[in-house]
N, C-alpha and C positions, 0 to 999 in steps of 0.2 A: 504493500500499500504506500502510495506517495505521501509526502508531507501535506500536500494540498488536500488529498482525499481524507487523510487522518484528521485534519482540521475540520473538514466538512462533517465527518462522522461525529466528532466531539460536539459540534454545533447542533446537530440533530438531537443528540442525547440531551444536551442542555435544554433545548426547546421543549422536548418531551417532558423532561423533569419539571420545568416551569409550568407546563400545561397541567401536569398532575397536581402540582402544588396549588395552582389556581382553582382547579376543580375541587380539591379538598377544602380550600378556603371558602368557596361558594357554598359547598355542602354544609360546612359547619356554621357559616354566618346566617344563611337564609332558611335552613331546616331546623334551626334552634338546637343543633347538636352540640353537646359539650364534651370536653375531654377530661376524664378522671384518671386517677392512678392508684394502684395498690402500692403501699409503702410499708416499710418495717416487716419484711423486706419487699423490694420490688420483684415482681414475678413475671417472667416471659414464658409463653407457651401454655398459659392456663386459658381454657375455653370459657367464654362468657356469652350470655344471651340476655337481652333486655326485653321488657314487656312491650316496647314500641317497635321491636324488630331488629335492632342492631345485634350483631353477633360476630364472633371471630376469636382469635387467640390474642392474649395480651402481649404487648411488646414493651419490654422494660417497665412493665406494670401498667401501661396505658390502655385505656378502653374508652369507648364512646357511648354516650347516653343522652337522654333528654330529661328535663325536669319532670319529676313525678314517676320516673321509671322504677320498676323493681328489677333487680339484677341478680342473675343466677350464675354461679361459677361451678365448673366441672373439670374433671380429668376426662378427656374424650379420646376414644379410639376411632380409627377410620371406618370400622364396621358399624358405627352408630351407637355402640355401647358407651355408657357414660357412668361416672361415679360423682354423685353430687357432693360438693364441699359445703355449700350453703347458699342462702338467699338473703339479700340485704336491699335496702332502699339505696338507689344510686346516688352518689355524692362525689365531690371533687377528690377527696382523699379517703382511702380505705386501708385499714390494717388487716392482714390476713387472719389475725386473732379475733376479728369481729365476726367471722363467719360461723363461729360456734359459741354456744352458751357455756357448756360444761368445761371446767378446767382441764380435765383429763383428755377429752376429745380434742380440745384446742392443741394440747401438747402433742398428741399423737398425729393430728393432721399436719402439724409443723414437721414432725419427724418423717412423715410420709413424703412431704415435699422436699425435705432435705435429702432423703434417700434418692430422689429423682433428679437432683441438682447436678448439672454438668460443670458448674463452677463453685465447688465447695469451699474454696479459699476466699471467696468474696461473700461475706455474711450480709452485705447490703443488697444482694441480688441472687435470685434463684432462676436458673435457666432449665426448664423441664426437659428431660430427655424423652422425647416422644417415641423413639424406637423401643424403649423399655415398656411403654404403655401399650404398644401395638402387638407385643409378642406374648405367646403362651397364656392366652386368656387372662391377662393381667387384671382387667376390670372385673371379670367374673370372680376371680379369686379374692380380689380386694373387698368385694361386697360381703364376703364371709367373715371378715375380721371384725372383732369387737373393739371399736375405737374408744370405748369407755373403760377398758380393762387397765389395771395397773401394770400388767405385763402383757404386751401384745403377743398373741399367738401367731407366729410367723410361719407355721407349717404350710400355709397356702401360697407363700411366696418364697423364692429362693434367694431373695436379696437380703443384705445385711442392713439392719435398721440402725440409724445413728442413735446415740444415747440421748436421753432427755436434755442433759446439759449442753451437748452439742447442738441440738435443735433449737434450744431456747436462746443460743447465741445470735440467731437471726433476729429475734424479737428485741434483744437488748443492744444490737449494734446501732451506732449513731445514724440518724436519718441523713441520706445523701443530700448534697447541695442542690441537685436537680429536683429532688422531691420537695425541697423547701422553696421552690419557685412559686408555689401557691402562697397566698396571703396568710401565713401562720399567726400573724398578730391580730387577726380578726377575732372579735369576742363572739363566741358561739353561744354562750349561756350566761345569764346574769341571775344568780340564785338568791340574791339578797331579797328578803321579804316574800320569797316564794315558799308555799307549803309543799313539802316533798314527802312522797311515800316511798318507803323502802320495803322490798320483799326479800327475805333472807331464806335461803334453801340450803340445808345440810345434805350434801351428797354422800359423804363418808364420815365416819367418826375418826378419832385420832388413831385407832388401830387399823384403819383402812377398810373397815367393814361397811358394806353398802347400807345407806340409809333409805327407808322407804315409808310411804304413807299406807297404813293398813286399812283398806276399804271396809273391813268388817267392823271398824270402830267409827265409821263415818257419822253415826247418829249420836255418839258420845259428845256431850257438851264441852268438856274441857280437853278434848283430844285434838291436837294440831299436827301431830307427827313431826316431820322435819322441817316445818314451815313456820317462820316468824315474820312479823310485820311491825315496823315503827313508822311514826309520822313526826316530822319536825319542820321548823322554820328557822332559817339563818337571818339574823339581823346584824346591824353594824356593831353591836356590842356583845352578842352571844347567840345562844341557840335556845329556842323554845321546843320542848319535847312534849307532844300531846298524847292523850290516852290511846293506847293500842296494846296488842297482845304481847309485844316485846320480841327480843331476839336472844334470850338466854337459853342455851341448850345444855342438856346433860346427855352426853353421848350423841344420840340421833334425835332425841325428842325434845320439843320445846317445853320449857317449864312455865306453865301458865301462871304460877304463883309469883313469878318475877315480872309480870306485866306492869305497864305504866298506867296507873289508875286516875291520875290527875295531871294537869299541865305543870311542867317544871321548866325553870329557866336556868341556864348554865352560862355564867359570865366567861367570856374569852378575851384574854389580853393580847394574844398573839395568834392571828389566824395562820401565819406561815408554818407553824408547827404541824398543821394538818395537811392531809392529802385530799385529792379529788374536789368535790363541790365545796366543802367547807374551807379548804385551803385557798381557793381562788375567789371566794365570795366577795371580799372587799374590793377587788380590782376588776372582777368579771373573768370568766373562764375562756381561755384560748384552747385550741386543739391540743397543744402540748401539755396543758394542765390536765386534760381529760382522757388522753390516750397514751399508753406506755406500758412497759413491763419492767419489773424490779424484783430483786431478792431482798426480803426483809429479814434482818438478823439483829434483834434488839429485845430489851425487856420493856414491857408496856405498863409496869407497875403491879401487875398481877401474875404474869408468867412470861417466860421467854419465848419469843416468836422466831421461827426459822421457816420461812415459807416463800413461795413465789407469788407475785400479785400482778395480774394484768387488768388494766382498766381501758374501757373503750366507750366513746360517746358517739351516739348516732344523732346527728344534727337534724335529721328529718323526723324521726320518731320521738326525739327528746328523751331517750333512755340512756342512762349511764350504767354500764355493766361492770361489776367488779368480780373477778374470779381468783379465788385463793386456793393454793395447793400446798400442803405440808410437804417438806423436803426431807423427812426422815430425821433420825436422831443425830445429835452432834455432842461436843464435849459439855454442853450445858443442858441438853435435853436427852433424857434416857427412855422416854416412851416412844412408841413407833412413829408418832408425828406424821401420819398419813391422811389427816383430815382434808376434806375438800368442801368448798362452799361457794355459792353464787349469791350476789347481791344485785338486785335491780333497784335503781333510784330514778324516780320520774316525778316531775311536778304534778301535783294532784290535779290541776286543770287539764293536763294532757293524758292522764291515766285512763286507758280505754280497755274494757273487756273484749275478748275475742268472741264474736257472735258466730255460733255454729249452725244456726238456722239457715238453710239454703242448700245449694248443690256443691258437691265435692267430688274430686277424683282421687282414688287411692291407687297407688302404684306399689305392688308387692314384688320384692326381689327373691326369687326362688332359688333353692340350693343348686339346681341344675343349670343356673345362669339365665334362665328365662325370666321374663317380666310379665306379670298379670295385672291388668288394670280394671278397677271396678268403679262404677258411678254410684254415688251415695246421695240420697235426699234426706235431709233432717228437718223435721218440723217440731212444733211444741209437743205433738202427740205421738209421733211415730218416726221410724227410721227405716228407710227402704234402700235396697241395693239392686244393681243390675249390671251385667258385664258391659264394659265399654265396647263401643263399636269403632274398630280401627284406631284405638287409642284416644278416642274423644267422647265427650258426653254432651249431647245437645238437647234441645227442647223436644225432639221427636222420640226420645227414649221413653218407653212405657214401663213404669215400675209395677211389679206384682204387689199384691196386698199383704204379703207376709212381713211382719215387723222383725227386723234383724238386730235390734238393739242388744239382744242377749249376746251377740257375737262380739260386741264392743263394750263389755263390762268395765274395762280398764278406762274408758272415757268417763271418768267419775263426775265431770261437770255436767253430763247429760242427765244426772239425778234430779236436777232442778228444772222447772218449766221454762226458765229463761234461756236454757241451753247456752249459757255464756261461761267463759272461763277467764281467770286472771293469769298473769305472768307466772306466778308460783305454781299453780295447778298444772300448767303446760310444760313445766321444767322439773318435775319431780318423778321419782320412781315410785310406782304403786305396787302393792301386793293385793291380789284378788284371787277369787276361786271360780272355777268353771261350774257348769251345771252338775258335774259329778263330784264336786267338793275338792277337786285337785287344786293346790296353790300354784299361782303363776305370778310373774313379775314383769312389769312393763316400764321401760325408761322412756319418758317423753322429753322432747326437745322442741321448743318453738322460739324462733327469733323473729319478732315482728318486722314487717316491711310495709312500706306505704305509710302515708301520713295518717291513715285510719287504722293502721296496725293489722289489717285483715289479709295482707297479701303475702305473709310469710309462709315458709314451708314447715309443716309439722312432721317430725320424725317419730316413728313408733318402733321401739326395739323390744320385741317380746322375748323374755328370757326365762330360763329355768335355773333355780339356785341348787347347787350341790355342795356338799361338805366332804373334805378329805377325812382321813382317819384321825387327824388332830383337831378336827372341828373347824378348820378354816373355810370361810365361805368363798364360793366362786360362782360366777354367772356365765352360763352358756347362752348365746343367742339362738333362738328358735326361728324367729321370723323378723324381717325388716320391711317396714312400709313407710311410704311418704304420702302425706295428705295435702292437697292444695285446693283452696276454695275457688270456685269458678265464678 
């Protein structure tokens, strides 16, 4: 090729590149499309799909969305099989730890992504190895793993899983300069004089044993199981604590005798000593105040703390999630220290129950790798189901007259005529019995999406508890389902 021809070729490439950039600019400007980014860490090769139709693989963490979109993230293989990581309301910055509610599942999802990373030396970035996802029924085997387990069963995959410490390094790495190009000084939340509701859920006690709500005790007045609630308001001088059932647990169960029975005021001289909402109340809360990962290692006046803590704030749903995971014994702690807990904090004016009345689609992941989808219709009086047609549920589906609510006894919020559930109910493990009196356990997980909270994905992990010869508890997953409201 002559020098003149080479120059012409470079000119053509430049013109084409400029044309593509112009098309992208017009697309973003006039179609109201925005660019968001996964940070902490940035992830390339993660498949995403929005409710408005945008889809593709993230590049350096970037994805495209419209205001009001709900955003699904998957590991996706070329044959159409997918492994859902989570659903969230689309926004400019997302941490991967926001895609799951439970501390253990968050840690194990990060371990999974770290295992697939092509660039393990760069903790600010994960580049997913798509070839590993495509081979040997990777997605099918992945769906059989209990991501809520303290010890992942890796018999389904031949890959070596990074340790939790290695994986958590991605969350604690400093945010890159590029990710900071967003306006991180923006005040996302001003908590002063806001009445805030906290939902506290114990997932495991300090021995690492699973906590659950026993549905046989549902009618007992003073039984709350592993669920606590507090209500407070931050002012410029301190905190008002209002009447509520409290958050004092003994093991797995809330001690109702420790509830707050009258309004109390606690004077605060220095807000900087606190984390999360209280710590930034005086100045207003930025994203950096409400999103992050840390290792706590200190004495709180009552006992020594050695645990990981992740906090995330969703600026669309106005929910702050705090996830705590005990990190085991050390030179100051002799007990197992394997407790896990979740706390949701939300301004009372934004607190919304999830309404289950309406049409749903249930996706069941079967052991043979197949997927079975069922249409559900829930009303105040009945619960009907019908097989989905070509993976969809439309108005033409005719439900038979048999009420199938008995098949969903673990949906304990359906016991009330309102058919509504709060955040705690949808993120608690429940113990229930079938029509033959056999005990079962279900771990629920729901992360609200959309400004009305109704667009999230509800995970149902049906489990069976077994005990070894030493009496140690272990959960085996029997079925995995996802529910999405239509």
